[in-house]
C-alpha positions as CSV (number, residue, x, y, z in Angstrom):
1,M,106.3,76.3,89.5
2,R,103.1,76.5,91.6
3,G,101.8,75.3,95.0
4,W,104.1,74.1,97.7
5,L,107.7,75.1,97.3
6,K,110.5,72.9,98.5
7,G,114.3,72.9,98.1
8,M,114.8,76.4,96.6
9,G,118.5,76.1,97.2
10,R,121.1,77.2,99.7
11,V,120.2,79.7,102.5
12,S,121.8,83.1,102.1
13,P,123.4,85.2,104.9
14,T,120.6,87.8,104.4
15,W,118.0,85.1,104.9
16,L,119.8,83.8,108.0
17,C,120.0,87.3,109.5
18,R,116.4,88.2,108.9
19,H,114.9,84.9,109.9
20,T,117.0,84.5,113.0
21,V,115.3,87.7,114.2
22,G,112.0,86.5,112.8
23,F,112.3,83.2,114.5
24,L,113.1,84.8,117.9
25,A,110.1,87.0,117.5
26,L,107.9,84.0,116.7
27,V,109.2,82.2,119.8
28,A,108.3,85.2,121.9
29,L,104.9,85.4,120.4
30,A,104.3,81.7,120.9
31,A,105.3,82.0,124.5
32,G,102.5,84.6,124.9
33,S,100.0,82.3,123.1
34,L,99.5,84.8,120.4
35,I,100.1,82.5,117.4
36,V,97.0,80.6,116.4
37,A,97.6,78.3,113.5
38,D,94.2,78.4,111.8
39,K,92.5,81.4,113.3
40,P,93.8,84.8,112.0
41,A,93.3,87.7,114.3
42,Q,90.1,89.0,112.7
43,A,86.6,89.2,114.3
44,Q,84.9,87.5,111.3
45,D,85.8,84.2,109.7
46,K,84.7,85.5,106.4
47,T,87.1,88.5,106.3
48,I,90.2,88.1,104.2
49,V,93.1,90.4,104.9
50,L,95.6,90.9,102.1
51,A,98.9,92.7,102.8
52,V,100.5,94.4,99.8
53,E,103.8,96.2,99.2
54,G,102.8,99.7,100.0
55,E,100.1,102.4,100.2
56,P,97.8,102.6,97.2
57,S,97.2,105.9,95.5
58,R,93.8,107.5,94.7
59,L,90.9,105.1,94.4
60,D,89.6,106.8,91.3
61,P,89.4,104.7,88.2
62,H,90.6,107.5,86.0
63,T,93.5,108.9,88.1
64,H,94.9,106.0,90.1
65,V,98.6,105.1,89.6
66,L,100.5,101.9,90.0
67,W,99.4,98.3,89.7
68,L,99.5,98.4,93.5
69,T,96.3,100.6,93.4
70,Y,94.6,98.7,90.6
71,R,94.6,95.7,92.9
72,E,91.9,97.6,94.8
73,T,90.1,99.5,92.0
74,F,89.8,96.4,89.9
75,H,87.4,95.1,92.5
76,I,85.4,98.3,92.8
77,Y,85.1,99.6,89.2
78,E,84.4,98.0,85.8
79,S,84.7,99.0,82.2
80,F,82.9,97.6,79.1
81,V,85.3,94.6,79.2
82,Q,87.7,93.0,81.7
83,Q,90.4,90.4,81.8
84,D,89.4,86.9,83.0
85,L,91.7,86.4,86.0
86,T,90.1,83.1,87.0
87,I,92.3,81.2,84.5
88,K,95.8,80.1,85.3
89,D,98.5,78.6,83.1
90,V,98.0,81.0,80.2
91,D,100.5,83.5,78.9
92,R,97.9,86.2,78.5
93,P,94.5,86.6,80.3
94,P,91.6,86.6,77.8
95,V,89.4,89.6,77.5
96,I,85.7,89.0,78.3
97,P,82.5,91.1,78.5
98,A,81.8,93.2,81.6
99,L,79.6,96.2,81.5
100,A,79.1,95.5,77.8
101,T,77.7,92.1,76.9
102,S,79.0,92.3,73.3
103,W,80.4,94.8,70.7
104,D,80.4,95.2,67.0
105,I,83.5,96.5,65.1
106,S,83.1,98.0,61.7
107,E,84.9,96.4,58.8
108,D,87.3,99.4,58.6
109,K,87.9,99.1,62.4
110,L,86.9,102.7,62.9
111,Q,83.7,102.2,64.8
112,Y,82.9,100.2,67.9
113,T,79.3,99.7,69.0
114,F,79.0,98.5,72.6
115,H,75.8,96.7,73.7
116,L,75.5,97.4,77.4
117,R,74.5,95.1,80.2
118,Q,71.0,95.7,81.5
119,G,69.9,95.6,85.1
120,V,73.3,96.7,86.6
121,T,73.4,99.3,89.3
122,F,76.2,101.2,91.0
123,H,76.9,100.7,94.7
124,D,74.9,103.8,95.4
125,G,71.9,102.6,93.4
126,T,72.6,104.6,90.3
127,P,71.5,102.7,87.2
128,W,74.2,101.8,84.6
129,N,73.3,102.8,81.0
130,A,74.7,104.6,78.0
131,D,74.2,108.1,79.5
132,V,76.5,107.0,82.4
133,A,79.1,105.7,79.9
134,K,79.0,109.1,78.2
135,F,79.4,110.9,81.5
136,N,82.6,108.9,82.2
137,F,83.9,109.5,78.7
138,D,83.1,113.2,79.0
139,R,84.9,113.4,82.4
140,V,88.0,112.1,80.6
141,L,87.8,113.7,77.2
142,D,85.4,116.7,76.9
143,K,87.1,119.9,77.9
144,D,83.8,121.7,77.8
145,F,82.1,119.2,80.2
146,E,81.2,120.6,83.6
147,H,83.0,117.7,85.3
148,F,85.9,117.4,82.9
149,Y,89.0,116.3,84.9
150,P,92.3,117.4,83.2
151,L,94.3,114.9,85.3
152,A,92.1,112.0,84.0
153,N,92.6,113.2,80.5
154,A,96.4,113.2,80.9
155,F,96.5,109.8,82.6
156,N,94.4,108.0,80.0
157,G,95.8,108.9,76.6
158,W,97.0,105.3,76.2
159,W,93.4,104.1,75.7
160,H,91.6,107.3,74.4
161,G,94.4,108.6,72.2
162,D,92.8,107.3,68.9
163,I,89.2,108.2,69.7
164,E,87.6,110.7,67.4
165,S,84.1,110.9,68.9
166,Y,81.5,108.9,70.9
167,E,77.8,109.0,71.2
168,V,74.7,107.5,72.9
169,V,72.8,105.5,70.4
170,D,70.0,104.4,72.8
171,E,69.7,103.6,76.5
172,Y,71.9,100.5,76.3
173,T,74.0,101.2,73.2
174,F,77.1,103.3,73.1
175,R,79.3,104.0,70.0
176,V,82.9,105.0,69.8
177,N,84.4,106.4,66.5
178,M,88.2,106.2,65.9
179,K,90.6,108.5,64.1
180,Q,92.5,105.5,63.0
181,P,92.3,101.8,63.7
182,N,93.7,100.6,67.0
183,S,94.5,96.9,67.0
184,E,94.4,96.8,70.8
185,F,91.5,99.1,71.7
186,I,89.4,96.4,73.3
187,R,92.3,95.0,75.3
188,R,93.4,98.4,76.4
189,L,89.9,99.0,77.8
190,S,90.6,96.0,80.1
191,Q,93.9,97.4,81.5
192,G,94.8,99.5,84.6
193,G,97.7,100.8,86.6
194,F,97.9,104.4,85.3
195,G,94.3,105.4,85.0
196,S,91.8,103.1,83.3
197,S,88.5,103.2,81.4
198,G,86.6,102.1,84.6
199,M,83.2,103.6,85.2
200,I,82.5,105.7,88.3
201,S,79.0,106.7,89.5
202,P,78.1,110.2,88.2
203,K,76.4,110.9,91.6
204,V,79.7,110.7,93.4
205,V,81.4,113.1,91.0
206,E,78.5,115.5,91.1
207,T,78.2,115.4,94.9
208,H,81.9,115.4,95.9
209,G,83.7,116.8,92.9
210,N,86.6,115.4,90.9
211,E,89.2,115.9,93.6
212,E,87.2,114.1,96.4
213,A,85.6,111.3,94.3
214,H,88.4,108.9,95.1
215,L,87.5,109.0,98.8
216,H,84.1,107.5,98.1
217,G,84.9,105.0,95.3
218,V,81.5,104.0,94.0
219,G,81.5,101.6,91.1
220,T,79.6,98.5,89.9
221,G,82.2,95.8,90.9
222,P,82.0,92.8,93.3
223,F,83.2,94.8,96.3
224,K,82.0,98.1,97.7
225,L,84.5,100.5,99.3
226,T,83.3,101.2,102.9
227,E,86.4,102.6,104.7
228,R,89.8,103.9,104.0
229,V,92.3,104.8,106.8
230,F,95.3,106.2,105.0
231,G,98.5,104.4,106.0
232,E,96.6,101.6,107.6
233,K,93.9,99.8,105.6
234,I,91.3,99.8,102.8
235,V,88.0,98.0,103.7
236,M,85.7,96.6,101.0
237,E,82.4,94.8,101.7
238,R,80.8,92.1,99.6
239,N,78.4,93.4,96.9
240,A,75.6,90.8,97.3
241,D,73.8,92.3,94.3
242,Y,76.7,91.9,91.9
243,W,75.5,91.1,88.3
244,D,77.8,88.1,87.8
245,P,76.7,85.2,90.1
246,N,80.1,83.5,89.5
247,R,82.0,86.5,91.0
248,I,79.8,87.4,93.9
249,P,82.4,87.4,96.6
250,R,82.8,84.3,98.7
251,V,83.6,86.4,101.8
252,D,81.9,89.2,103.6
253,R,84.8,91.6,103.7
254,L,88.2,92.2,102.0
255,I,90.7,94.3,103.9
256,I,93.9,95.4,102.1
257,R,96.8,96.7,104.1
258,G,99.9,98.3,102.8
259,I,103.0,96.9,104.6
260,P,106.1,98.1,102.8
261,D,108.6,96.1,104.9
262,V,108.8,92.6,103.5
263,A,109.9,90.9,106.7
264,T,107.0,92.6,108.6
265,R,104.5,91.3,105.9
266,E,105.9,87.8,106.3
267,L,105.7,87.9,110.1
268,A,102.1,89.2,109.8
269,L,101.2,86.1,107.7
270,L,102.9,83.7,110.0
271,T,101.1,85.1,113.1
272,G,97.7,85.1,111.4
273,E,97.4,88.9,111.5
274,V,96.9,88.7,107.7
275,D,95.7,85.8,105.5
276,I,97.7,86.4,102.3
277,I,100.7,88.5,101.3
278,A,102.0,89.8,98.0
279,T,105.7,89.4,97.1
280,P,107.5,87.7,99.9
281,S,111.3,87.8,99.7
282,P,112.8,85.2,97.4
283,D,114.9,84.1,100.4
284,S,111.7,83.5,102.4
285,T,109.5,81.3,100.3
286,D,111.2,78.0,101.4
287,F,110.8,79.1,105.0
288,L,107.2,80.1,104.6
289,A,106.3,76.8,103.0
290,S,108.1,74.9,105.8
291,Q,105.8,76.7,108.3
292,G,102.7,75.4,106.5
293,M,102.0,78.4,104.3
294,V,101.0,77.9,100.7
295,V,103.3,79.7,98.2
296,D,102.2,80.3,94.6
297,M,104.4,81.8,91.9
298,A,104.3,82.1,88.2
299,P,105.5,84.5,85.4
300,I,103.6,87.8,85.0
301,T,103.4,90.4,82.3
302,T,106.2,92.6,83.4
303,I,109.8,93.5,82.8
304,Y,112.5,95.5,84.6
305,N,114.3,98.0,82.3
306,L,117.0,100.6,82.8
307,W,116.0,103.9,81.1
308,V,119.3,105.3,79.7
309,N,119.9,109.1,79.6
310,T,120.8,109.3,76.0
311,R,121.8,113.0,76.4
312,L,124.4,112.4,79.1
313,K,128.0,111.8,78.1
314,P,129.3,109.1,77.7
315,L,125.9,107.5,77.5
316,D,125.1,109.4,74.3
317,D,127.4,106.9,72.5
318,P,125.5,103.7,71.5
319,R,128.7,101.7,71.9
320,V,128.8,102.6,75.6
321,R,125.2,101.7,76.1
322,R,125.8,98.3,74.3
323,A,128.8,97.6,76.5
324,L,126.6,98.2,79.6
325,Y,123.9,95.9,78.2
326,M,126.5,93.1,77.6
327,A,128.1,93.5,81.1
328,I,125.0,92.4,83.1
329,D,124.8,88.8,84.2
330,R,121.1,88.3,83.9
331,E,121.3,84.5,84.3
332,G,123.2,84.8,87.5
333,L,120.8,87.5,88.8
334,C,117.8,85.2,88.4
335,K,119.5,82.1,89.6
336,Y,121.3,83.4,92.7
337,L,119.8,86.8,93.7
338,R,116.2,86.1,92.7
339,R,116.4,82.4,93.7
340,G,114.9,81.2,90.4
341,Q,111.9,83.5,90.7
342,C,112.5,85.5,87.5
343,S,113.6,85.1,83.9
344,P,116.4,87.0,82.2
345,A,115.1,89.8,80.0
346,Y,116.8,91.0,76.8
347,S,114.0,92.8,75.0
348,I,111.7,95.7,75.3
349,L,108.8,93.3,74.5
350,N,107.7,91.7,77.8
351,Y,106.4,88.3,78.6
352,G,102.7,88.0,78.1
353,G,102.6,90.9,75.7
354,P,102.3,90.8,71.9
355,G,105.5,90.0,70.0
356,H,107.4,88.5,72.9
357,D,110.0,86.0,71.8
358,P,111.5,84.0,74.7
359,D,114.5,83.1,72.5
360,Y,115.4,86.7,71.6
361,Q,119.0,87.5,72.9
362,P,120.8,89.8,70.5
363,F,123.9,90.4,72.7
364,P,125.2,87.7,75.1
365,Y,126.7,88.3,78.5
366,D,130.3,89.2,77.6
367,P,132.3,91.4,79.9
368,A,135.4,91.1,77.8
369,R,133.6,92.4,74.7
370,A,132.0,95.1,76.8
371,K,135.4,96.4,77.8
372,E,136.5,96.4,74.2
373,L,133.5,98.5,73.3
374,L,134.3,101.0,76.0
375,A,137.8,101.3,74.8
376,E,136.6,101.8,71.2
377,A,134.4,104.6,72.5
378,G,137.3,106.3,74.3
379,Y,136.8,105.0,77.8
380,P,139.3,102.2,78.4
381,D,139.3,102.9,82.1
382,G,135.6,103.2,82.4
383,F,133.7,106.1,84.0
384,D,131.5,107.2,87.0
385,V,127.8,107.4,86.6
386,R,124.7,107.6,88.8
387,V,121.4,105.7,88.8
388,D,118.2,106.9,90.5
389,W,116.3,103.9,92.0
390,T,113.2,103.1,93.9
391,P,112.4,100.2,96.2
392,G,109.3,100.0,94.1
393,G,105.5,99.4,94.2
394,A,103.4,96.3,93.4
395,G,105.4,93.2,92.7
396,D,108.7,94.8,93.8
397,V,110.8,93.5,96.6
398,N,114.4,94.1,97.6
399,T,115.0,95.9,94.3
400,V,118.0,97.6,95.9
401,A,119.8,94.3,95.7
402,D,119.1,94.3,91.9
403,A,120.8,97.7,91.7
404,E,123.8,96.4,93.7
405,W,124.0,93.4,91.4
406,I,124.3,95.7,88.4
407,Q,126.7,97.9,90.3
408,R,129.0,94.9,90.8
409,D,128.7,93.7,87.2
410,W,129.6,97.1,85.8
411,A,132.5,97.5,88.2
412,R,134.1,94.6,86.5
413,I,134.4,96.7,83.3
414,G,135.5,99.8,85.1
415,V,132.1,101.6,85.4
416,N,131.5,102.9,88.9
417,L,127.8,103.1,89.6
418,S,126.4,105.2,92.5
419,I,122.8,104.5,93.6
420,E,120.4,107.1,94.9
421,L,117.0,105.9,96.3
422,F,113.6,107.6,96.1
423,E,110.1,106.8,97.4
424,I,107.9,105.5,94.6
425,S,105.5,108.4,94.2
426,T,108.4,110.9,94.2
427,Y,110.2,108.7,91.8
428,M,107.3,108.5,89.4
429,D,107.0,112.3,89.4
430,T,110.7,112.6,88.6
431,M,110.4,110.1,85.8
432,S,107.5,112.0,84.2
433,Q,109.6,115.2,84.3
434,G,112.7,113.6,82.8
435,M,115.9,112.5,84.5
436,R,117.5,115.1,86.7
437,E,120.8,116.6,85.7
438,G,123.7,114.2,86.2
439,T,121.6,111.0,86.4
440,G,122.5,108.3,83.9
441,F,119.8,105.8,84.5
442,M,116.4,105.2,86.0
443,Q,114.8,101.8,86.6
444,L,111.2,100.6,86.8
445,S,109.1,97.5,86.2
446,W,106.6,97.9,83.5
447,G,104.8,95.8,80.9
448,E,101.2,94.8,80.1
449,S,99.3,92.2,78.1
450,A,98.9,95.1,75.6
451,F,101.8,97.2,74.2
452,H,100.4,100.6,75.1
453,W,103.0,101.0,77.8
454,L,105.6,101.4,75.0
455,D,103.7,104.5,73.8
456,A,104.4,106.0,77.3
457,V,108.1,105.1,77.5
458,I,109.8,105.0,74.1
459,S,107.8,107.2,71.8
460,P,109.1,110.7,70.9
461,A,105.5,111.8,71.7
462,A,106.2,110.7,75.3
463,L,109.2,112.9,75.9
464,P,108.8,114.7,79.3
465,P,106.4,116.2,80.4
466,N,104.2,114.3,78.0
467,G,105.1,110.8,79.1
468,F,107.7,108.6,80.7
469,N,110.4,108.7,78.1
470,A,112.6,109.9,80.9
471,G,115.9,109.1,79.0
472,Y,115.0,111.5,76.2
473,Y,115.2,108.7,73.6
474,D,114.1,110.6,70.4
475,N,113.9,108.3,67.3
476,P,111.1,109.5,65.0
477,R,111.0,106.0,63.4
478,I,109.9,104.5,66.7
479,G,106.9,106.9,66.8
480,E,106.0,105.9,63.2
481,L,106.2,102.2,64.0
482,L,104.2,102.5,67.2
483,S,101.4,104.2,65.2
484,M,101.6,101.5,62.5
485,A,101.4,98.8,65.2
486,R,98.3,100.4,66.7
487,A,96.7,100.7,63.2
488,A,97.5,97.1,62.2
489,L,94.5,95.2,61.0
490,T,96.0,91.7,61.8
491,E,97.9,90.3,64.7
492,E,100.7,89.3,62.4
493,E,101.1,92.8,61.1
494,M,101.1,94.3,64.6
495,V,103.8,91.8,65.8
496,A,106.0,92.5,62.8
497,H,106.0,96.2,63.6
498,L,106.7,95.5,67.3
499,R,109.6,93.3,66.5
500,E,111.1,96.0,64.2
501,I,110.7,98.4,67.2
502,Q,112.5,95.8,69.3
503,R,115.4,95.5,66.8
504,I,115.9,99.3,66.6
505,V,115.6,100.0,70.3
506,I,117.8,97.2,71.5
507,E,120.2,96.3,68.6
508,E,120.7,99.6,66.9
509,D,120.2,102.2,69.6
510,T,120.4,100.2,72.8
511,A,118.4,103.0,74.4
512,F,116.9,100.7,77.1
513,I,118.6,98.0,79.0
514,P,116.2,95.2,80.1
515,T,117.4,93.1,83.0
516,H,114.8,90.5,84.1
517,S,111.1,89.5,84.2
518,P,110.1,88.8,87.8
519,W,107.5,86.2,88.7
520,G,104.4,87.0,90.7
521,V,104.6,85.5,94.1
522,Y,101.9,85.2,96.8
523,A,102.0,83.4,100.1
524,M,98.8,82.5,102.0
525,R,97.5,80.6,105.0
526,P,96.3,77.1,104.1
527,N,92.6,77.8,104.9
528,L,92.4,80.2,101.9
529,K,91.0,78.5,98.9
530,G,90.5,79.4,95.3
531,F,93.2,81.9,94.7
532,V,94.3,82.0,91.1
533,L,97.7,83.6,90.2
534,A,96.8,84.7,86.7
535,P,99.6,86.3,84.6
536,Q,98.9,89.8,85.6
537,H,99.8,92.4,88.2
538,W,96.4,92.3,89.9
539,H,94.3,89.3,90.9
540,D,90.7,88.4,91.5
541,M,89.9,88.2,95.2
542,A,86.2,87.8,94.6
543,I,86.7,84.1,93.8
544,V,88.8,83.4,97.0
545,D,87.1,81.7,99.9
546,K,88.2,81.2,103.5
547,E,87.6,78.1,105.5
């Protein structure tokens, strides 16, 4: 469903409460002549203001975290390749050349030779070439390098983990040698969200050091970082000398503001304070459309999962975990709570990623059978358990209501769920250290167009503090299968390994409990043109114009 949205269903009490307040605010503003239908409150017509769900992290291509941050760094930095986000109505964005014009892969898939784009300069005038590529690889990988950054090394194992060595062949040729084949290496180079393979100007690192480089943000991308006011805004100017004429920005300036409160984001859009917002509330899209806003939505490559603490009783019993899996009404969650803006999720393999099967549903919603399983496990009257939760980052809105939905569903089988909330950065730190004592579950949205995120959340090698396997799921077979999937020489072989992982994780061990796959949703003023909601967590603002 795209474009104008109408008739999304009945109005909820939450919507009425919030938008009664919002409506009164709008009336007051209108009385003061502050609402201008087509002229947002910015000094320049060619400035676009985008409001996102929170404050981004470091603007360093190698140490940023969250998709929320990659929405900015995607526009500043580039790697050898990138995803084409100018195309909609595809399940998976294609990978296209960026700082490399082409690449050769050896027959045994152990050697990648990148032919680099000539005539490209960084925003500070530094020329792009193979020596700069080596500088960036050294910063991430070479412990003896003067500017080696341990944090970058830790963040980026998902793309550099299979690299054996690398070398400069000549000024515009760079070669990477692998320990083993990696079926997704090229696609992984196009990803972001927890580090990335983006290239930063060596001059910035040499001048300011690793810890301060993120404040300066010099890349080769279509926008230049010019100002950051923490807690307020990030300002990026048009790079008129950008190498791709099709992506030279249509506007002079892009300002990104973090506005965590969804109602405040929506009001900022309606008043013209901002031009476009990410993730309005599902209850608000109908209202925004009725006020003349354009609302765009589509599936994206993500999934919400419950990490299960497999060490905590009674969750150490697979029957208990399966009972909880079967007790969640995913169809109802998407239809009523999410207002049709998500799809039920039953698998660890996400929409838009390899191996995803939309028809996979091993266990149906069956509270009666769930109660039987609890009784078989020795818990006929249920038990008490705690979930740690976060309101979220990019793409997340009103996730506390998701927790409350699960709380209600589990109460029907006698499981009393208490919910404790944490700010997203604290939450991520906790997840990387493993669940705290007494916590039974953690929840997070994850998923990519590659499967590398599975290496970080289900592999035995990712047990804390080495990854985000926060529920201590330790099945050696999963580690073997992930390695085999990476080393697969064909798509079919890779998918076969991933679906065996799916079967073991969900059907045998039920070590993760997927709930739903949300849709990406943006709302914008009608004078914004050219926005493409590609199936990803970040989107190309260089192609967006403003009339």
